[in-house]
N, CA, C and O of each residue as an XYZ file, in Angstrom:
552
protein
N       0.849     -1.177      0.000
C       0.000      0.000      0.000
C       0.894      1.239      0.000
O       1.772      1.376      0.852
N       0.676      2.107     -0.923
C       1.476      3.317     -1.065
C       0.765      4.493     -0.392
O      -0.457      4.623     -0.464
N       1.553      5.339      0.259
C       1.004      6.499      0.947
C       1.720      7.741      0.434
O       2.941      7.742      0.281
N       0.964      8.787      0.172
C       1.565     10.033     -0.286
C       2.284     10.723      0.862
O       1.729     10.877      1.949
N       3.519     11.136      0.616
C       4.280     11.871      1.620
C       3.893     13.343      1.521
O       4.009     13.952      0.458
N       3.436     13.906      2.626
C       3.100     15.320      2.688
C       3.923     15.931      3.809
O       3.666     15.642      4.978
N       4.911     16.774      3.488
C       5.731     17.359      4.541
C       4.877     18.209      5.477
O       4.026     18.978      5.030
N       5.109     18.062      6.767
C       4.315     18.755      7.763
C       5.040     19.930      8.393
O       4.508     21.039      8.421
N       6.229     19.709      8.891
C       6.911     20.722      9.680
C       8.310     21.003      9.150
O       9.258     21.161      9.919
N       8.426     21.062      7.843
C       9.747     21.280      7.279
C       9.708     22.399      6.269
O       8.636     22.836      5.851
N      10.855     22.854      5.885
C      10.971     23.808      4.804
C      11.124     25.239      5.274
O      11.057     25.549      6.464
N      11.328     26.076      4.312
C      11.526     27.490      4.566
C      10.200     28.235      4.547
O       9.279     27.878      3.812
N      10.123     29.257      5.354
C       8.944     30.120      5.384
C       8.881     30.907      4.082
O       9.847     31.568      3.700
N       7.743     30.833      3.404
C       7.555     31.549      2.149
C       6.282     32.385      2.220
O       5.479     32.240      3.142
N       6.111     33.250      1.249
C       4.929     34.112      1.153
C       3.648     33.274      1.151
O       2.623     33.702      1.682
N       3.708     32.084      0.554
C       2.527     31.227      0.466
C       2.095     30.676      1.829
O       0.946     30.265      1.992
N       3.011     30.666      2.813
C       2.712     30.104      4.132
C       2.010     31.068      5.064
O       1.398     30.641      6.043
N       2.084     32.369      4.781
C       1.579     33.378      5.714
C       0.803     34.462      4.984
O       0.831     34.564      3.757
N       0.105     35.272      5.784
C      -0.563     36.441      5.226
C      -0.279     37.639      6.130
O       0.166     37.478      7.267
N      -0.533     38.804      5.629
C      -0.319     40.043      6.372
C      -1.024     39.964      7.728
O      -2.204     39.622      7.805
N      -0.292     40.280      8.788
C      -0.875     40.316     10.127
C      -0.803     39.008     10.897
O      -1.128     38.983     12.084
N      -0.382     37.910     10.250
C      -0.233     36.639     10.971
C       0.769     36.814     12.108
O       1.739     37.564     11.997
N       0.511     36.104     13.199
C       1.453     36.110     14.316
C       2.158     34.764     14.366
O       1.518     33.713     14.345
N       3.484     34.810     14.433
C       4.321     33.620     14.506
C       5.070     33.658     15.823
O       5.332     34.729     16.370
N       5.416     32.473     16.333
C       6.195     32.393     17.569
C       7.574     31.836     17.223
O       7.688     30.818     16.541
N       8.618     32.512     17.700
C       9.986     32.010     17.520
C      10.151     30.854     18.494
O      10.057     31.049     19.706
N      10.397     29.645     17.978
C      10.412     28.474     18.862
C      11.804     27.881     19.086
O      11.960     26.971     19.899
N      12.811     28.383     18.379
C      14.185     27.961     18.619
C      15.083     29.173     18.493
O      14.771     30.117     17.767
N      16.202     29.144     19.203
C      17.140     30.260     19.157
C      17.572     30.529     17.720
O      17.875     29.603     16.968
N      17.597     31.807     17.347
C      18.073     32.185     16.019
C      19.569     31.880     15.922
O      20.288     31.919     16.920
N      20.015     31.581     14.724
C      21.432     31.281     14.500
C      21.871     31.871     13.177
O      21.050     32.132     12.298
N      23.173     32.082     13.039
C      23.702     32.641     11.798
C      24.403     31.559     10.996
O      24.882     30.561     11.534
N      24.447     31.791      9.689
C      25.130     30.870      8.786
C      25.805     31.714      7.704
O      25.159     32.510      7.022
N      27.126     31.522      7.563
C      27.878     32.288      6.577
C      27.871     31.567      5.241
O      28.143     30.369      5.175
N      27.559     32.297      4.178
C      27.568     31.749      2.824
C      28.861     32.146      2.133
O      29.089     33.323      1.854
N      29.704     31.161      1.857
C      30.961     31.417      1.138
C      30.658     32.018     -0.234
O      31.294     32.983     -0.658
N      29.684     31.434     -0.913
C      29.340     31.850     -2.273
C      28.945     33.324     -2.324
O      29.405     34.066     -3.192
N      28.084     33.749     -1.384
C      27.590     35.124     -1.394
C      28.394     36.067     -0.508
O      28.191     37.281     -0.527
N      29.328     35.481      0.283
C      30.125     36.269      1.221
C      29.220     37.125      2.115
O      29.409     38.332      2.271
N      28.232     36.440      2.691
C      27.231     37.122      3.507
C      26.780     36.192      4.625
O      26.746     34.974      4.449
N      26.435     36.759      5.766
C      25.906     35.994      6.885
C      24.383     36.088      6.880
O      23.815     37.177      6.792
N      23.738     34.940      6.976
C      22.282     34.877      7.018
C      21.838     34.448      8.409
O      22.478     33.597      9.027
N      20.751     35.024      8.907
C      20.173     34.662     10.196
C      18.881     33.907      9.969
O      18.075     34.277      9.114
N      18.686     32.835     10.746
C      17.507     31.980     10.631
C      16.956     31.670     12.010
O      17.688     31.669     13.000
N      15.655     31.405     12.064
C      15.014     30.956     13.300
C      13.811     30.101     12.935
O      13.107     30.388     11.967
N      13.582     29.065     13.701
C      12.413     28.214     13.500
C      11.213     28.912     14.120
O      11.279     29.382     15.256
N      10.102     28.978     13.361
C       8.909     29.669     13.835
C       7.686     28.752     13.767
O       7.609     27.845     12.938
N       6.747     29.016     14.653
C       5.475     28.303     14.697
C       4.435     29.145     13.986
O       4.218     30.302     14.347
N       3.787     28.575     12.976
C       2.775     29.280     12.205
C       1.406     29.143     12.863
O       1.224     28.289     13.731
N       0.440     29.969     12.464
C      -0.909     29.875     13.046
C      -1.558     28.499     12.861
O      -2.390     28.096     13.674
N      -1.182     27.771     11.793
C      -1.769     26.440     11.573
C      -1.038     25.340     12.351
O      -1.290     24.154     12.139
N      -0.135     25.737     13.248
C       0.607     24.848     14.151
C       1.726     24.069     13.472
O       2.287     23.156     14.077
N       2.066     24.408     12.223
C       3.236     23.815     11.586
C       4.433     24.714     11.871
O       4.274     25.847     12.324
N       5.620     24.207     11.607
C       6.828     24.999     11.825
C       7.575     25.165     10.514
O       7.527     24.302      9.637
N       8.263     26.288     10.400
C       9.074     26.601      9.221
C      10.341     27.290      9.680
O      10.411     27.807     10.795
N      11.340     27.295      8.817
C      12.567     28.009      9.072
C      12.446     29.379      8.410
O      12.324     29.478      7.189
N      12.482     30.433      9.224
C      12.336     31.790      8.707
C      13.706     32.421      8.518
O      14.536     32.409      9.427
N      13.934     32.964      7.347
C      15.123     33.768      7.110
C      14.859     35.150      7.685
O      13.888     35.806      7.310
N      15.720     35.594      8.597
C      15.504     36.872      9.273
C      16.311     37.964      8.598
O      17.528     37.854      8.449
N      15.624     39.012      8.196
C      16.313     40.161      7.616
C      17.033     40.913      8.734
O      16.610     40.879      9.889
N      18.121     41.589      8.380
C      18.900     42.308      9.379
C      18.058     43.353     10.096
O      18.226     43.563     11.298
N      17.145     44.018      9.368
C      16.310     45.033     10.024
C      15.383     44.403     11.057
O      15.085     45.024     12.077
N      14.924     43.180     10.806
C      14.092     42.479     11.802
C      14.935     42.107     13.013
O      14.504     42.292     14.151
N      16.140     41.582     12.774
C      17.030     41.221     13.881
C      17.355     42.444     14.737
O      17.418     42.350     15.963
N      17.560     43.584     14.095
C      17.834     44.820     14.838
C      16.657     45.181     15.747
O      16.854     45.591     16.891
N      15.441     45.027     15.237
C      14.247     45.324     16.041
C      14.102     44.328     17.186
O      13.733     44.706     18.298
N      14.394     43.040     16.913
C      14.341     42.023     17.977
C      15.344     42.368     19.074
O      15.034     42.266     20.261
N      16.548     42.776     18.670
C      17.603     43.106     19.622
C      17.179     44.303     20.500
O      17.377     44.291     21.715
N      16.599     45.321     19.872
C      16.144     46.488     20.634
C      15.063     46.105     21.645
O      15.037     46.626     22.760
N      14.184     45.204     21.255
C      13.033     44.827     22.085
C      13.391     43.777     23.133
O      12.972     43.882     24.286
N      14.176     42.750     22.732
C      14.375     41.587     23.591
C      15.826     41.347     24.000
O      16.086     40.442     24.794
N      16.771     42.117     23.491
C      18.172     41.946     23.859
C      19.007     41.336     22.752
O      18.482     40.862     21.744
N      20.329     41.355     22.955
C      21.279     40.894     21.941
C      21.360     39.378     21.807
O      21.694     38.874     20.735
N      21.062     38.643     22.876
C      21.190     37.184     22.851
C      19.954     36.557     22.188
O      18.824     36.761     22.632
N      20.198     35.790     21.116
C      19.071     35.238     20.359
C      18.242     34.255     21.182
O      17.072     34.024     20.878
N      18.834     33.686     22.206
C      18.070     32.802     23.093
C      16.959     33.554     23.817
O      15.948     32.967     24.202
N      17.155     34.860     23.999
C      16.131     35.681     24.644
C      14.963     35.980     23.703
O      13.921     36.459     24.151
N      15.120     35.706     22.423
C      14.040     35.921     21.461
C      13.082     34.734     21.427
O      11.921     34.877     21.044
N      13.568     33.573     21.825
C      12.774     32.349     21.762
C      11.545     32.469     22.656
O      11.635     32.875     23.815
N      10.385     32.103     22.084
C       9.119     32.180     22.811
C       8.368     33.477     22.558
O       7.204     33.608     22.936
N       9.031     34.437     21.919
C       8.376     35.709     21.616
C       7.586     35.607     20.312
O       7.880     34.783     19.446
N       6.583     36.461     20.202
C       5.714     36.502     19.032
C       6.126     37.642     18.109
O       6.470     38.736     18.555
N       6.082     37.356     16.815
C       6.361     38.365     15.794
C       5.154     38.450     14.866
O       4.400     37.489     14.715
N       4.987     39.600     14.256
C       3.874     39.782     13.322
C       4.433     39.896     11.907
O       5.488     40.491     11.684
N       3.704     39.315     10.959
C       4.117     39.265      9.558
C       3.626     40.502      8.807
O       2.465     40.897      8.916
N       4.533     41.095      8.051
C       4.182     42.132      7.075
C       4.691     41.647      5.724
O       5.812     41.150      5.613
N       3.867     41.796      4.712
C       4.270     41.436      3.353
C       4.618     42.742      2.638
O       3.767     43.619      2.492
N       5.847     42.864      2.203
C       6.328     44.054      1.501
C       6.661     43.675      0.065
O       6.746     42.496     -0.278
N       6.848     44.692     -0.766
C       7.211     44.438     -2.149
C       8.463     45.229     -2.495
O       8.563     46.425     -2.219
N       9.417     44.533     -3.107
C      10.667     45.184     -3.516
C      10.414     46.080     -4.727
O       9.356     46.020     -5.353
N      11.402     46.905     -5.040
C      11.302     47.778     -6.218
C      11.150     46.958     -7.495
O      10.574     47.416     -8.482
N      11.678     45.737     -7.453
C      11.579     44.848     -8.619
C      10.225     44.154     -8.688
O       9.959     43.405     -9.629
N       9.362     44.398     -7.692
C       8.023     43.815     -7.715
C       7.906     42.460     -7.039
O       6.868     41.806     -7.146
N       8.947     42.030     -6.347
C       8.917     40.724     -5.678
C       8.482     40.896     -4.214
O       8.999     41.751     -3.494
N       7.521     40.064     -3.794
C       7.055     40.110     -2.407
C       8.069     39.470     -1.471
O       8.749     38.512     -1.840
N       8.166     40.008     -0.247
C       9.030     39.429      0.776
C       8.402     39.643      2.148
O       7.515     40.479      2.319
N       8.879     38.874      3.121
C       8.317     38.876      4.477
C       9.201     39.700      5.406
O      10.423     39.556      5.421
N       8.555     40.564      6.178
C       9.239     41.303      7.234
C       8.575     40.899      8.553
O       7.351     40.945      8.679
N       9.390     40.504      9.529
C       8.879     40.116     10.845
C       9.176     41.230     11.838
O      10.300     41.727     11.914
N       8.152     41.617     12.603
C       8.276     42.705     13.567
C       7.920     42.172     14.954
O       6.952     41.424     15.091
N       8.690     42.546     15.991
C       8.386     42.058     17.343
C       7.070     42.637     17.873
O       6.651     43.729     17.490
N       6.439     41.875     18.758
C       5.199     42.326     19.401
C       5.438     42.439     20.903
O       6.496     42.064     21.409
N       4.444     42.959     21.598
C       4.474     43.037     23.058
C       3.745     41.852     23.693
O       3.539     41.828     24.907
N       3.354     40.867     22.876
C       2.649     39.692     23.399
C       3.514     38.997     24.449
O       4.741     39.038     24.368
N       2.873     38.355     25.440
C       3.661     37.632     26.456
C       4.424     36.465     25.836
O       4.036     35.936     24.795
N       5.513     36.073     26.490
C       6.317     34.942     26.032
C       5.477     33.665     26.072
O       4.740     33.424     27.028
N       5.596     32.863     25.035
C       4.915     31.574     24.963
C       5.856     30.541     25.564
O       6.934     30.290     25.026
N       5.452     29.945     26.674
C       6.322     29.002     27.394
C       6.189     27.570     26.884
O       7.177     26.838     26.841
N       4.989     27.165     26.500
C       4.739     25.762     26.167
C       4.565     25.570     24.665
O       3.516     25.122     24.201
N       5.598     25.911     23.919
C       5.536     25.839     22.462
C       5.364     24.405     21.978
O       4.613     24.164     21.032
N       6.047     23.444     22.611
C       6.006     22.049     22.149
C       4.577     21.521     22.082
O       4.250     20.738     21.191
N       3.723     21.941     23.014
C       2.345     21.459     23.042
C       1.529     22.021     21.882
O       0.520     21.431     21.494
N       1.954     23.156     21.324
C       1.203     23.805     20.263
C       1.565     23.299     18.874
O       0.786     23.459     17.935
N       2.738     22.691     18.735
C       3.187     22.206     17.432
C       2.341     21.002     17.032
O       2.117     20.090     17.828
N       1.873     21.017     15.782
C       1.075     19.904     15.279
C       1.908     18.626     15.308
O       3.067     18.637     14.892
N       1.337     17.528     15.793
C       2.104     16.282     15.832
C       2.393     15.778     14.421
O       1.614     15.993     13.492
N       3.509     15.117     14.290
C       3.871     14.519     13.003
C       2.856     13.439     12.654
O       2.282     12.800     13.537
N       2.647     13.247     11.381
C       1.704     12.232     10.926
C       2.235     10.850     11.268
O       3.395     10.538     10.996
N       1.387     10.025     11.863
C       1.775      8.660     12.209
C       1.954      7.849     10.933
O       1.110      7.931     10.041
N       3.027      7.068     10.818
C       3.192      6.245      9.617
C       2.155      5.127      9.575
O       1.756      4.581     10.603
N       1.736      4.809      8.371
C       0.778      3.717      8.194
C       1.516      2.411      8.392
O       2.581      2.192      7.814
N       0.943      1.542      9.214
C       1.595      0.255      9.465
C       1.324     -0.682      8.299
O       0.194     -0.821      7.831
N       2.383     -1.311      7.854
C       2.278     -2.241      6.736
C       2.127     -3.672      7.248
O       1.581     -3.910      8.325
N       2.613     -4.595      6.468
C       2.543     -6.009      6.815
C       3.516     -6.292      7.946
O       4.669     -5.863      7.905
N       3.056     -7.003      8.938
C       3.938     -7.366     10.044
C       4.615     -8.698      9.706
O       3.953     -9.685      9.385
N       5.916     -8.701      9.786
C       6.675     -9.900      9.450
C       6.679    -10.862     10.636
O       6.658    -10.434     11.790
N       6.707    -12.174     10.345
C       6.726    -13.150     11.435
C       8.003    -13.019     12.259
O       9.073    -12.699     11.742
N       7.857    -13.272     13.530
C       9.008    -13.127     14.423
C       9.590    -14.479     14.829
O      10.637    -14.526     15.474
N       8.926    -15.583     14.460
C       9.420    -16.893     14.877
C      10.561    -17.357     13.961
O      10.727    -16.871     12.842
N      11.326    -18.299     14.471
C      12.466    -18.852     13.735
C      11.965    -19.693     12.562
O      10.921    -20.340     12.648
N      12.712    -19.675     11.482
C      12.362    -20.482     10.309
C      13.392    -21.611     10.202
O      14.602    -21.388     10.229
N      12.864    -22.819     10.082
C      13.712    -23.999      9.931
C      14.047    -24.125      8.451
O      13.132    -24.183      7.629
N      15.332    -24.170      8.080
C      15.728    -24.296      6.676
C      15.150    -25.539      6.013
O      14.979    -25.546      4.794
N      14.841    -26.599      6.777
C      14.269    -27.829      6.189
C      12.837    -27.600      5.725
O      12.319    -28.379      4.926
N      12.178    -26.524      6.221
C      10.791    -26.249      5.830
C      10.705    -25.499      4.506
O       9.610    -25.318      3.972
N      11.844    -25.059      3.968
C      11.831    -24.322      2.714
C      11.828    -25.357      1.593
O      12.707    -26.215      1.532
N      10.810    -25.271      0.683
C      10.600    -26.326     -0.323
C      11.540    -26.300     -1.528
O      11.290    -27.054     -2.468
N      12.553    -25.527     -1.571
C      13.448    -25.534     -2.752
C      14.876    -25.708     -2.378
O      15.743    -25.735     -3.251
């Protein structure tokens, strides 16, 4: 029996995942990653979406600056805080996401809010007893 794989809590946050005014919760400490190719440091944080799935959000420097002003320099202090989504458009006409800090209280029990992973469908259960080679007919 074949089952369609539908990713639940993976991938990058995109415009298709959110709308203007959505509130997301930062659920893991933000971290930086240096790109040799682009010679640039990128900041990322795992966020909880309103539908209880999680995505990896690329944080713009202006958002990180606002987080730092509001919650401090240590990215661990950002975890559990809520951000609001704004959809902006570049001069080239491409939409992008800007995250802004809120005054909402810290969310302490994030794990309980994350949608559980889909349970795998159980297939055929194989026998656990020993097989005698003399019972094989060939």
